[in-house]
Backbone atoms as SQL, in Angstrom:
CREATE TABLE atoms (id INTEGER PRIMARY KEY, chain TEXT, resi INTEGER, resn TEXT, atom TEXT, x REAL, y REAL, z REAL);
INSERT INTO atoms VALUES
  (1, 'A', 1, 'UNK', 'N', -23.917, -29.322, 8.543),
  (2, 'A', 1, 'UNK', 'CA', -22.479, -29.793, 9.209),
  (3, 'A', 1, 'UNK', 'C', -21.403, -28.018, 8.678),
  (4, 'A', 2, 'UNK', 'N', -21.418, -28.528, 6.876),
  (5, 'A', 2, 'UNK', 'CA', -20.835, -27.425, 6.250),
  (6, 'A', 2, 'UNK', 'C', -21.261, -25.952, 6.842),
  (7, 'A', 3, 'UNK', 'N', -22.441, -25.822, 7.109),
  (8, 'A', 3, 'UNK', 'CA', -22.468, -24.639, 7.825),
  (9, 'A', 3, 'UNK', 'C', -22.084, -24.008, 9.031),
  (10, 'A', 4, 'UNK', 'N', -21.674, -24.752, 9.777),
  (11, 'A', 4, 'UNK', 'CA', -21.064, -24.864, 11.501),
  (12, 'A', 4, 'UNK', 'C', -19.906, -23.893, 10.967),
  (13, 'A', 5, 'UNK', 'N', -18.697, -25.331, 10.070),
  (14, 'A', 5, 'UNK', 'CA', -17.620, -25.373, 9.613),
  (15, 'A', 5, 'UNK', 'C', -17.499, -24.133, 9.360),
  (16, 'A', 6, 'UNK', 'N', -18.172, -23.528, 8.012),
  (17, 'A', 6, 'UNK', 'CA', -17.622, -22.008, 7.432),
  (18, 'A', 6, 'UNK', 'C', -17.962, -21.033, 8.828),
  (19, 'A', 7, 'UNK', 'N', -18.716, -21.256, 9.713),
  (20, 'A', 7, 'UNK', 'CA', -18.729, -19.926, 10.423),
  (21, 'A', 7, 'UNK', 'C', -17.822, -19.974, 11.408),
  (22, 'A', 8, 'UNK', 'N', -16.988, -20.925, 11.207),
  (23, 'A', 8, 'UNK', 'CA', -16.089, -21.197, 12.596),
  (24, 'A', 8, 'UNK', 'C', -14.975, -20.694, 11.710),
  (25, 'A', 9, 'UNK', 'N', -14.726, -21.002, 10.250),
  (26, 'A', 9, 'UNK', 'CA', -13.643, -20.104, 9.943),
  (27, 'A', 9, 'UNK', 'C', -13.982, -18.915, 9.761),
  (28, 'A', 10, 'UNK', 'N', -15.143, -18.481, 10.092),
  (29, 'A', 10, 'UNK', 'CA', -15.542, -16.946, 9.993),
  (30, 'A', 10, 'UNK', 'C', -15.159, -16.066, 10.895),
  (31, 'A', 11, 'UNK', 'N', -15.265, -16.333, 11.930),
  (32, 'A', 11, 'UNK', 'CA', -14.656, -15.996, 13.680),
  (33, 'A', 11, 'UNK', 'C', -13.736, -16.478, 13.778),
  (34, 'A', 12, 'UNK', 'N', -13.133, -17.452, 13.339),
  (35, 'A', 12, 'UNK', 'CA', -11.811, -17.465, 14.002),
  (36, 'A', 12, 'UNK', 'C', -10.904, -16.202, 12.860),
  (37, 'A', 13, 'UNK', 'N', -11.266, -15.678, 11.392),
  (38, 'A', 13, 'UNK', 'CA', -10.925, -14.805, 11.130),
  (39, 'A', 13, 'UNK', 'C', -10.902, -13.107, 11.429),
  (40, 'A', 14, 'UNK', 'N', -12.365, -13.314, 11.991),
  (41, 'A', 14, 'UNK', 'CA', -12.711, -11.870, 12.829),
  (42, 'A', 14, 'UNK', 'C', -11.752, -12.153, 13.744),
  (43, 'A', 15, 'UNK', 'N', -11.351, -13.285, 14.752),
  (44, 'A', 15, 'UNK', 'CA', -10.929, -13.342, 15.617),
  (45, 'A', 15, 'UNK', 'C', -9.360, -12.668, 15.264),
  (46, 'A', 16, 'UNK', 'N', -8.586, -13.247, 14.420),
  (47, 'A', 16, 'UNK', 'CA', -7.831, -12.822, 14.185),
  (48, 'A', 16, 'UNK', 'C', -7.269, -11.189, 13.947),
  (49, 'A', 17, 'UNK', 'N', -8.012, -10.685, 13.010),
  (50, 'A', 17, 'UNK', 'CA', -8.001, -9.480, 12.678),
  (51, 'A', 17, 'UNK', 'C', -8.153, -8.434, 14.007),
  (52, 'A', 18, 'UNK', 'N', -9.169, -8.837, 14.986),
  (53, 'A', 18, 'UNK', 'CA', -9.201, -7.908, 16.268),
  (54, 'A', 18, 'UNK', 'C', -8.272, -8.220, 17.042),
  (55, 'A', 19, 'UNK', 'N', -7.516, -9.295, 17.226),
  (56, 'A', 19, 'UNK', 'CA', -6.664, -9.886, 17.606),
  (57, 'A', 19, 'UNK', 'C', -5.056, -9.091, 17.331),
  (58, 'A', 20, 'UNK', 'N', -5.152, -8.822, 16.308),
  (59, 'A', 20, 'UNK', 'CA', -3.994, -7.947, 15.439),
  (60, 'A', 20, 'UNK', 'C', -4.309, -6.564, 15.666),
  (61, 'A', 21, 'UNK', 'N', -5.588, -6.048, 15.331),
  (62, 'A', 21, 'UNK', 'CA', -5.926, -4.889, 15.356),
  (63, 'A', 21, 'UNK', 'C', -5.481, -4.207, 17.399),
  (64, 'A', 22, 'UNK', 'N', -5.536, -5.249, 17.988),
  (65, 'A', 22, 'UNK', 'CA', -5.798, -4.906, 19.178),
  (66, 'A', 22, 'UNK', 'C', -4.307, -4.706, 19.558),
  (67, 'A', 23, 'UNK', 'N', -3.096, -5.312, 19.070),
  (68, 'A', 23, 'UNK', 'CA', -1.948, -5.686, 19.538),
  (69, 'A', 23, 'UNK', 'C', -1.824, -4.165, 18.686),
  (70, 'A', 24, 'UNK', 'N', -1.842, -3.855, 17.795),
  (71, 'A', 24, 'UNK', 'CA', -1.556, -2.386, 17.458),
  (72, 'A', 24, 'UNK', 'C', -1.112, -1.247, 18.204),
  (73, 'A', 25, 'UNK', 'N', -2.040, -1.403, 19.467),
  (74, 'A', 25, 'UNK', 'CA', -2.540, -0.440, 20.503),
  (75, 'A', 25, 'UNK', 'C', -1.909, -0.823, 21.979),
  (76, 'A', 26, 'UNK', 'N', -1.631, -1.843, 21.930),
  (77, 'A', 26, 'UNK', 'CA', -1.013, -2.893, 22.898),
  (78, 'A', 26, 'UNK', 'C', 0.715, -2.766, 22.841),
  (79, 'A', 27, 'UNK', 'N', 1.387, -2.976, 21.609),
  (80, 'A', 27, 'UNK', 'CA', 2.650, -2.849, 21.367),
  (81, 'A', 27, 'UNK', 'C', 2.677, -2.473, 20.280),
  (82, 'A', 28, 'UNK', 'N', 2.321, -1.222, 20.026),
  (83, 'A', 28, 'UNK', 'CA', 3.119, -0.063, 18.854),
  (84, 'A', 28, 'UNK', 'C', 4.444, -0.017, 18.432),
  (85, 'A', 29, 'UNK', 'N', 5.419, -0.165, 18.891),
  (86, 'A', 29, 'UNK', 'CA', 6.747, -0.265, 18.914),
  (87, 'A', 29, 'UNK', 'C', 6.746, -2.016, 17.971),
  (88, 'A', 30, 'UNK', 'N', 6.519, -2.874, 18.556),
  (89, 'A', 30, 'UNK', 'CA', 5.987, -3.860, 16.943),
  (90, 'A', 30, 'UNK', 'C', 6.420, -3.649, 15.696),
  (91, 'A', 31, 'UNK', 'N', 5.022, -3.010, 15.633),
  (92, 'A', 31, 'UNK', 'CA', 4.312, -2.223, 14.158),
  (93, 'A', 31, 'UNK', 'C', 5.694, -1.046, 13.975),
  (94, 'A', 32, 'UNK', 'N', 6.089, -0.297, 14.752),
  (95, 'A', 32, 'UNK', 'CA', 6.691, 0.956, 14.082),
  (96, 'A', 32, 'UNK', 'C', 8.113, 0.614, 13.659),
  (97, 'A', 33, 'UNK', 'N', 8.496, -0.411, 14.030),
  (98, 'A', 33, 'UNK', 'CA', 10.079, -0.677, 14.253),
  (99, 'A', 33, 'UNK', 'C', 9.656, -1.559, 12.315),
  (100, 'A', 34, 'UNK', 'N', 8.296, -2.298, 11.891),
  (101, 'A', 34, 'UNK', 'CA', 8.665, -2.442, 10.816),
  (102, 'A', 34, 'UNK', 'C', 8.128, -1.889, 9.819),
  (103, 'A', 35, 'UNK', 'N', 7.712, -0.370, 9.885),
  (104, 'A', 35, 'UNK', 'CA', 6.819, 0.351, 8.972),
  (105, 'A', 35, 'UNK', 'C', 8.122, 1.418, 8.563),
  (106, 'A', 36, 'UNK', 'N', 8.217, 1.143, 7.350),
  (107, 'A', 36, 'UNK', 'CA', 8.981, 1.559, 6.251),
  (108, 'A', 36, 'UNK', 'C', 9.484, 3.126, 6.207),
  (109, 'A', 37, 'UNK', 'N', 10.705, 3.301, 6.148),
  (110, 'A', 37, 'UNK', 'CA', 10.761, 4.715, 6.843),
  (111, 'A', 37, 'UNK', 'C', 10.324, 5.942, 5.636),
  (112, 'A', 38, 'UNK', 'N', 9.706, 5.538, 4.862),
  (113, 'A', 38, 'UNK', 'CA', 8.819, 6.834, 4.098),
  (114, 'A', 38, 'UNK', 'C', 7.975, 6.587, 4.198),
  (115, 'A', 39, 'UNK', 'N', 7.017, 5.855, 5.045),
  (116, 'A', 39, 'UNK', 'CA', 5.540, 6.159, 5.772),
  (117, 'A', 39, 'UNK', 'C', 5.776, 6.982, 6.208),
  (118, 'A', 40, 'UNK', 'N', 4.738, 8.492, 5.836),
  (119, 'A', 40, 'UNK', 'CA', 4.497, 9.931, 6.729),
  (120, 'A', 40, 'UNK', 'C', 4.053, 9.265, 8.037),
  (121, 'A', 41, 'UNK', 'N', 4.473, 9.750, 9.013),
  (122, 'A', 41, 'UNK', 'CA', 3.531, 9.721, 10.490),
  (123, 'A', 41, 'UNK', 'C', 3.541, 8.511, 10.888),
  (124, 'A', 42, 'UNK', 'N', 4.599, 7.625, 10.918),
  (125, 'A', 42, 'UNK', 'CA', 3.946, 6.090, 10.987),
  (126, 'A', 42, 'UNK', 'C', 3.448, 5.671, 12.480),
  (127, 'A', 43, 'UNK', 'N', 3.120, 6.509, 13.921),
  (128, 'A', 43, 'UNK', 'CA', 2.345, 6.396, 15.026),
  (129, 'A', 43, 'UNK', 'C', 1.045, 6.773, 14.446),
  (130, 'A', 44, 'UNK', 'N', 0.361, 7.285, 13.422),
  (131, 'A', 44, 'UNK', 'CA', -0.482, 7.786, 13.341),
  (132, 'A', 44, 'UNK', 'C', -1.345, 6.845, 12.251),
  (133, 'A', 45, 'UNK', 'N', -0.750, 5.821, 11.102),
  (134, 'A', 45, 'UNK', 'CA', -0.616, 5.083, 10.450),
  (135, 'A', 45, 'UNK', 'C', -0.620, 3.657, 11.115),
  (136, 'A', 46, 'UNK', 'N', 0.070, 3.215, 12.280),
  (137, 'A', 46, 'UNK', 'CA', -0.095, 2.451, 13.470),
  (138, 'A', 46, 'UNK', 'C', -1.504, 2.038, 14.106),
  (139, 'A', 47, 'UNK', 'N', -2.035, 3.839, 14.106),
  (140, 'A', 47, 'UNK', 'CA', -3.475, 3.656, 15.462),
  (141, 'A', 47, 'UNK', 'C', -4.518, 3.413, 13.822),
  (142, 'A', 48, 'UNK', 'N', -4.226, 3.914, 12.668),
  (143, 'A', 48, 'UNK', 'CA', -5.249, 3.625, 11.440),
  (144, 'A', 48, 'UNK', 'C', -5.139, 2.502, 11.096),
  (145, 'A', 49, 'UNK', 'N', -4.540, 1.519, 11.059),
  (146, 'A', 49, 'UNK', 'CA', -4.255, 0.109, 10.823),
  (147, 'A', 49, 'UNK', 'C', -4.757, -0.511, 11.562),
  (148, 'A', 50, 'UNK', 'N', -4.564, -0.639, 12.811),
  (149, 'A', 50, 'UNK', 'CA', -5.057, -0.976, 14.537),
  (150, 'A', 50, 'UNK', 'C', -6.874, -0.833, 14.319),
  (151, 'A', 51, 'UNK', 'N', -7.143, 0.380, 14.439),
  (152, 'A', 51, 'UNK', 'CA', -8.733, 0.186, 14.343),
  (153, 'A', 51, 'UNK', 'C', -9.355, -0.021, 12.650),
  (154, 'A', 52, 'UNK', 'N', -8.183, 0.213, 11.893),
  (155, 'A', 52, 'UNK', 'CA', -9.365, -0.738, 10.706),
  (156, 'A', 52, 'UNK', 'C', -9.297, -2.090, 11.236),
  (157, 'A', 53, 'UNK', 'N', -8.068, -2.996, 11.289),
  (158, 'A', 53, 'UNK', 'CA', -8.162, -4.226, 11.760),
  (159, 'A', 53, 'UNK', 'C', -9.232, -4.686, 12.578),
  (160, 'A', 54, 'UNK', 'N', -9.261, -3.948, 13.530),
  (161, 'A', 54, 'UNK', 'CA', -10.406, -3.956, 14.686),
  (162, 'A', 54, 'UNK', 'C', -11.960, -3.618, 13.875),
  (163, 'A', 55, 'UNK', 'N', -12.231, -2.727, 13.057),
  (164, 'A', 55, 'UNK', 'CA', -13.618, -2.869, 12.437),
  (165, 'A', 55, 'UNK', 'C', -14.008, -4.119, 11.579),
  (166, 'A', 56, 'UNK', 'N', -12.386, -3.973, 10.623),
  (167, 'A', 56, 'UNK', 'CA', -12.736, -5.817, 10.076),
  (168, 'A', 56, 'UNK', 'C', -13.378, -6.635, 10.739),
  (169, 'A', 57, 'UNK', 'N', -13.224, -6.729, 11.832),
  (170, 'A', 57, 'UNK', 'CA', -13.387, -7.981, 12.639),
  (171, 'A', 57, 'UNK', 'C', -14.791, -7.473, 13.117),
  (172, 'A', 58, 'UNK', 'N', -15.028, -6.838, 13.356),
  (173, 'A', 58, 'UNK', 'CA', -16.774, -6.727, 13.829),
  (174, 'A', 58, 'UNK', 'C', -17.310, -6.676, 12.562),
  (175, 'A', 59, 'UNK', 'N', -16.936, -5.965, 11.868),
  (176, 'A', 59, 'UNK', 'CA', -18.121, -5.849, 10.027),
  (177, 'A', 59, 'UNK', 'C', -18.078, -7.536, 9.470),
  (178, 'A', 60, 'UNK', 'N', -17.014, -8.342, 9.985),
  (179, 'A', 60, 'UNK', 'CA', -16.816, -9.932, 9.558),
  (180, 'A', 60, 'UNK', 'C', -17.854, -10.671, 10.300),
  (181, 'A', 61, 'UNK', 'N', -18.466, -10.223, 11.268),
  (182, 'A', 61, 'UNK', 'CA', -19.465, -11.161, 12.119),
  (183, 'A', 61, 'UNK', 'C', -20.827, -10.425, 11.880),
  (184, 'A', 62, 'UNK', 'N', -20.982, -9.384, 11.338),
  (185, 'A', 62, 'UNK', 'CA', -22.587, -9.101, 10.876),
  (186, 'A', 62, 'UNK', 'C', -23.182, -9.042, 9.107),
  (187, 'A', 63, 'UNK', 'N', -23.711, -9.598, 8.961),
  (188, 'A', 63, 'UNK', 'CA', -23.984, -10.504, 7.815),
  (189, 'A', 63, 'UNK', 'C', -24.113, -9.383, 6.944),
  (190, 'A', 64, 'UNK', 'N', -24.606, -8.363, 7.851),
  (191, 'A', 64, 'UNK', 'CA', -25.113, -6.873, 6.546),
  (192, 'A', 64, 'UNK', 'C', -24.020, -6.020, 6.696),
  (193, 'A', 65, 'UNK', 'N', -22.984, -6.298, 6.981),
  (194, 'A', 65, 'UNK', 'CA', -21.483, -5.558, 6.533),
  (195, 'A', 65, 'UNK', 'C', -20.466, -6.528, 6.085),
  (196, 'A', 66, 'UNK', 'N', -20.670, -7.729, 6.260),
  (197, 'A', 66, 'UNK', 'CA', -19.604, -8.545, 6.086),
  (198, 'A', 66, 'UNK', 'C', -18.653, -8.725, 4.216),
  (199, 'A', 67, 'UNK', 'N', -19.376, -8.682, 3.629),
  (200, 'A', 67, 'UNK', 'CA', -18.822, -8.514, 2.409),
  (201, 'A', 67, 'UNK', 'C', -17.860, -7.308, 2.434),
  (202, 'A', 68, 'UNK', 'N', -18.631, -6.611, 2.479),
  (203, 'A', 68, 'UNK', 'CA', -17.298, -4.997, 2.581),
  (204, 'A', 68, 'UNK', 'C', -16.462, -5.005, 3.852),
  (205, 'A', 69, 'UNK', 'N', -16.598, -6.112, 5.021),
  (206, 'A', 69, 'UNK', 'CA', -15.417, -5.673, 5.451),
  (207, 'A', 69, 'UNK', 'C', -13.947, -6.870, 4.886),
  (208, 'A', 70, 'UNK', 'N', -14.999, -7.753, 4.588),
  (209, 'A', 70, 'UNK', 'CA', -13.946, -8.632, 3.537),
  (210, 'A', 70, 'UNK', 'C', -13.133, -7.762, 2.578),
  (211, 'A', 71, 'UNK', 'N', -13.727, -7.309, 1.856),
  (212, 'A', 71, 'UNK', 'CA', -13.032, -6.177, 0.638),
  (213, 'A', 71, 'UNK', 'C', -12.409, -5.602, 1.436),
  (214, 'A', 72, 'UNK', 'N', -12.338, -4.992, 2.261),
  (215, 'A', 72, 'UNK', 'CA', -11.744, -3.991, 3.709),
  (216, 'A', 72, 'UNK', 'C', -10.385, -4.541, 3.938),
  (217, 'A', 73, 'UNK', 'N', -10.443, -5.859, 3.907),
  (218, 'A', 73, 'UNK', 'CA', -9.404, -7.040, 4.628),
  (219, 'A', 73, 'UNK', 'C', -8.931, -7.213, 3.417),
  (220, 'A', 74, 'UNK', 'N', -9.304, -7.312, 2.208),
  (221, 'A', 74, 'UNK', 'CA', -7.962, -7.750, 0.732),
  (222, 'A', 74, 'UNK', 'C', -7.050, -6.362, 0.590),
  (223, 'A', 75, 'UNK', 'N', -8.079, -5.240, 0.905),
  (224, 'A', 75, 'UNK', 'CA', -7.438, -4.150, 0.568),
  (225, 'A', 75, 'UNK', 'C', -6.411, -3.572, 1.933),
  (226, 'A', 76, 'UNK', 'N', -6.843, -4.035, 3.147),
  (227, 'A', 76, 'UNK', 'CA', -5.619, -4.050, 3.969),
  (228, 'A', 76, 'UNK', 'C', -4.236, -4.580, 3.478),
  (229, 'A', 77, 'UNK', 'N', -4.594, -5.436, 3.273),
  (230, 'A', 77, 'UNK', 'CA', -3.494, -7.102, 3.096),
  (231, 'A', 77, 'UNK', 'C', -2.996, -6.925, 1.981),
  (232, 'A', 78, 'UNK', 'N', -3.440, -5.667, 1.010),
  (233, 'A', 78, 'UNK', 'CA', -2.280, -5.522, 0.186),
  (234, 'A', 78, 'UNK', 'C', -1.647, -3.834, 0.345),
  (235, 'A', 79, 'UNK', 'N', -2.580, -3.144, 0.951),
  (236, 'A', 79, 'UNK', 'CA', -1.755, -1.884, 1.473),
  (237, 'A', 79, 'UNK', 'C', -0.610, -2.291, 2.623),
  (238, 'A', 80, 'UNK', 'N', -0.626, -3.285, 3.865),
  (239, 'A', 80, 'UNK', 'CA', 0.676, -3.097, 4.437),
  (240, 'A', 80, 'UNK', 'C', 2.116, -4.392, 3.414),
  (241, 'A', 81, 'UNK', 'N', 1.503, -5.063, 2.543),
  (242, 'A', 81, 'UNK', 'CA', 1.934, -5.867, 1.858),
  (243, 'A', 81, 'UNK', 'C', 3.800, -5.169, 1.984),
  (244, 'A', 82, 'UNK', 'N', 3.918, -4.061, 1.600),
  (245, 'A', 82, 'UNK', 'CA', 5.132, -3.418, 1.525),
  (246, 'A', 82, 'UNK', 'C', 5.756, -3.042, 2.716),
  (247, 'A', 83, 'UNK', 'N', 5.303, -3.067, 3.889),
  (248, 'A', 83, 'UNK', 'CA', 5.789, -2.735, 5.155),
  (249, 'A', 83, 'UNK', 'C', 6.680, -4.549, 5.890),
  (250, 'A', 84, 'UNK', 'N', 5.586, -5.216, 5.284),
  (251, 'A', 84, 'UNK', 'CA', 5.853, -6.832, 5.790),
  (252, 'A', 84, 'UNK', 'C', 7.461, -7.033, 4.235),
  (253, 'A', 85, 'UNK', 'N', 7.377, -6.741, 3.153),
  (254, 'A', 85, 'UNK', 'CA', 8.540, -6.915, 2.507),
  (255, 'A', 85, 'UNK', 'C', 9.750, -6.084, 3.355),
  (256, 'A', 86, 'UNK', 'N', 9.464, -4.915, 3.497),
  (257, 'A', 86, 'UNK', 'CA', 10.722, -3.480, 3.959),
  (258, 'A', 86, 'UNK', 'C', 11.009, -4.476, 5.509),
  (259, 'A', 87, 'UNK', 'N', 10.500, -5.294, 6.021),
  (260, 'A', 87, 'UNK', 'CA', 10.761, -5.959, 7.657),
  (261, 'A', 87, 'UNK', 'C', 11.191, -7.272, 6.631),
  (262, 'A', 88, 'UNK', 'N', 11.071, -8.108, 5.499),
  (263, 'A', 88, 'UNK', 'CA', 12.168, -8.885, 5.732),
  (264, 'A', 88, 'UNK', 'C', 13.584, -8.273, 4.671),
  (265, 'A', 89, 'UNK', 'N', 13.559, -7.648, 4.446),
  (266, 'A', 89, 'UNK', 'CA', 14.740, -7.100, 3.640),
  (267, 'A', 89, 'UNK', 'C', 15.606, -6.414, 5.137),
  (268, 'A', 90, 'UNK', 'N', 14.638, -5.814, 5.952),
  (269, 'A', 90, 'UNK', 'CA', 15.586, -5.248, 7.106),
  (270, 'A', 90, 'UNK', 'C', 16.192, -6.812, 7.787),
  (271, 'A', 91, 'UNK', 'N', 15.460, -7.131, 7.884),
  (272, 'A', 91, 'UNK', 'CA', 16.178, -8.756, 9.050),
  (273, 'A', 91, 'UNK', 'C', 17.389, -9.293, 7.897),
  (274, 'A', 92, 'UNK', 'N', 17.194, -9.250, 6.593),
  (275, 'A', 92, 'UNK', 'CA', 17.999, -9.744, 5.973),
  (276, 'A', 92, 'UNK', 'C', 19.946, -9.133, 5.901),
  (277, 'A', 93, 'UNK', 'N', 19.490, -7.772, 5.787),
  (278, 'A', 93, 'UNK', 'CA', 20.386, -6.757, 5.935),
  (279, 'A', 93, 'UNK', 'C', 21.882, -7.204, 6.936),
  (280, 'A', 94, 'UNK', 'N', 20.178, -7.121, 8.334),
  (281, 'A', 94, 'UNK', 'CA', 21.056, -7.661, 9.529),
  (282, 'A', 94, 'UNK', 'C', 21.673, -8.573, 9.990),
  (283, 'A', 95, 'UNK', 'N', 21.705, -9.536, 9.151),
  (284, 'A', 95, 'UNK', 'CA', 21.891, -11.039, 8.612),
  (285, 'A', 95, 'UNK', 'C', 20.814, -12.050, 9.751),
  (286, 'A', 96, 'UNK', 'N', 19.694, -11.830, 9.632),
  (287, 'A', 96, 'UNK', 'CA', 18.673, -12.115, 11.493),
  (288, 'A', 96, 'UNK', 'C', 18.014, -13.492, 10.176),
  (289, 'A', 97, 'UNK', 'N', 17.079, -14.287, 11.085),
  (290, 'A', 97, 'UNK', 'CA', 17.634, -15.408, 10.528),
  (291, 'A', 97, 'UNK', 'C', 15.843, -14.924, 9.372),
  (292, 'A', 98, 'UNK', 'N', 15.536, -15.225, 8.559),
  (293, 'A', 98, 'UNK', 'CA', 14.654, -14.423, 7.450),
  (294, 'A', 98, 'UNK', 'C', 13.567, -15.161, 7.463),
  (295, 'A', 99, 'UNK', 'N', 13.631, -16.246, 7.838),
  (296, 'A', 99, 'UNK', 'CA', 12.521, -17.653, 7.323),
  (297, 'A', 99, 'UNK', 'C', 10.876, -16.863, 8.145),
  (298, 'A', 100, 'UNK', 'N', 11.056, -16.741, 8.834),
  (299, 'A', 100, 'UNK', 'CA', 9.791, -16.298, 8.822),
  (300, 'A', 100, 'UNK', 'C', 9.317, -14.627, 8.455),
  (301, 'A', 101, 'UNK', 'N', 9.805, -13.841, 8.234),
  (302, 'A', 101, 'UNK', 'CA', 9.508, -12.598, 7.621),
  (303, 'A', 101, 'UNK', 'C', 9.600, -12.977, 6.366),
  (304, 'A', 102, 'UNK', 'N', 9.966, -13.948, 5.485),
  (305, 'A', 102, 'UNK', 'CA', 9.801, -14.645, 4.492),
  (306, 'A', 102, 'UNK', 'C', 8.366, -15.187, 4.439),
  (307, 'A', 103, 'UNK', 'N', 8.570, -16.074, 4.787),
  (308, 'A', 103, 'UNK', 'CA', 7.060, -16.621, 5.153),
  (309, 'A', 103, 'UNK', 'C', 5.604, -16.025, 5.024),
  (310, 'A', 104, 'UNK', 'N', 6.201, -15.187, 5.804),
  (311, 'A', 104, 'UNK', 'CA', 5.046, -14.356, 6.159),
  (312, 'A', 104, 'UNK', 'C', 4.362, -13.583, 4.431),
  (313, 'A', 105, 'UNK', 'N', 4.696, -13.177, 3.637),
  (314, 'A', 105, 'UNK', 'CA', 4.751, -12.615, 2.533),
  (315, 'A', 105, 'UNK', 'C', 3.396, -13.658, 1.646),
  (316, 'A', 106, 'UNK', 'N', 3.826, -14.857, 1.260),
  (317, 'A', 106, 'UNK', 'CA', 2.425, -16.090, 0.777),
  (318, 'A', 106, 'UNK', 'C', 1.562, -15.980, 1.536),
  (319, 'A', 107, 'UNK', 'N', 1.876, -16.319, 2.678),
  (320, 'A', 107, 'UNK', 'CA', 0.801, -15.997, 3.782),
  (321, 'A', 107, 'UNK', 'C', -0.225, -14.737, 3.661),
  (322, 'A', 108, 'UNK', 'N', 0.603, -13.447, 3.381),
  (323, 'A', 108, 'UNK', 'CA', -0.483, -13.060, 2.747),
  (324, 'A', 108, 'UNK', 'C', -1.260, -12.838, 1.543),
  (325, 'A', 109, 'UNK', 'N', -0.772, -13.804, 0.949),
  (326, 'A', 109, 'UNK', 'CA', -2.182, -14.402, -0.371),
  (327, 'A', 109, 'UNK', 'C', -2.993, -15.073, 0.145),
  (328, 'A', 110, 'UNK', 'N', -2.433, -15.701, 1.126),
  (329, 'A', 110, 'UNK', 'CA', -3.486, -17.094, 1.641),
  (330, 'A', 110, 'UNK', 'C', -4.959, -16.439, 2.175),
  (331, 'A', 111, 'UNK', 'N', -3.989, -15.235, 3.220),
  (332, 'A', 111, 'UNK', 'CA', -5.518, -14.534, 4.099),
  (333, 'A', 111, 'UNK', 'C', -5.881, -13.789, 3.120),
  (334, 'A', 112, 'UNK', 'N', -5.065, -13.435, 2.314),
  (335, 'A', 112, 'UNK', 'CA', -6.655, -12.316, 0.739),
  (336, 'A', 112, 'UNK', 'C', -7.703, -13.248, 0.169),
  (337, 'A', 113, 'UNK', 'N', -7.432, -14.647, 0.071),
  (338, 'A', 113, 'UNK', 'CA', -8.065, -15.872, -0.893),
  (339, 'A', 113, 'UNK', 'C', -9.107, -15.939, 0.428),
  (340, 'A', 114, 'UNK', 'N', -9.111, -16.074, 1.626),
  (341, 'A', 114, 'UNK', 'CA', -9.455, -16.509, 2.467),
  (342, 'A', 114, 'UNK', 'C', -10.431, -15.302, 2.885),
  (343, 'A', 115, 'UNK', 'N', -10.206, -14.260, 2.867),
  (344, 'A', 115, 'UNK', 'CA', -11.163, -13.178, 3.055),
  (345, 'A', 115, 'UNK', 'C', -11.996, -13.044, 1.283),
  (346, 'A', 116, 'UNK', 'N', -11.408, -13.101, 0.661),
  (347, 'A', 116, 'UNK', 'CA', -12.459, -13.847, -1.005),
  (348, 'A', 116, 'UNK', 'C', -13.499, -14.129, -0.355),
  (349, 'A', 117, 'UNK', 'N', -13.164, -15.449, -0.038),
  (350, 'A', 117, 'UNK', 'CA', -14.545, -16.581, 0.478),
  (351, 'A', 117, 'UNK', 'C', -15.926, -15.591, 0.618),
  (352, 'A', 118, 'UNK', 'N', -15.468, -14.567, 1.622),
  (353, 'A', 118, 'UNK', 'CA', -16.268, -13.942, 2.299),
  (354, 'A', 118, 'UNK', 'C', -16.933, -12.697, 1.584),
  (355, 'A', 119, 'UNK', 'N', -16.440, -12.375, 0.375),
  (356, 'A', 119, 'UNK', 'CA', -16.792, -10.899, -0.519),
  (357, 'A', 119, 'UNK', 'C', -18.403, -10.950, -1.184);
């Protein structure tokens, strides 16, 4: 039974990153609006992140590439953390509800822990 649960979590994580990666192409405006101004060529970076997330999703379900994909997940989460922090700061400056943007920050730590389980 534990084996089935482990695979369920793995496929859930792969689906999460696959969906997120596809969203970079379907709704690039969402990601571009939270991209910090210091990021060069934000449209290109958005595409790179989308491709990386789709590649991670595929890599997670292939046993031979699972560990590499998990390490890639951790690296990607660390790399996009500044954008999530920027999004939180931007929301605060506009006086918008910031709880969602604030919650996202520790969730990234949970996502790193989740990926670590497959390294």
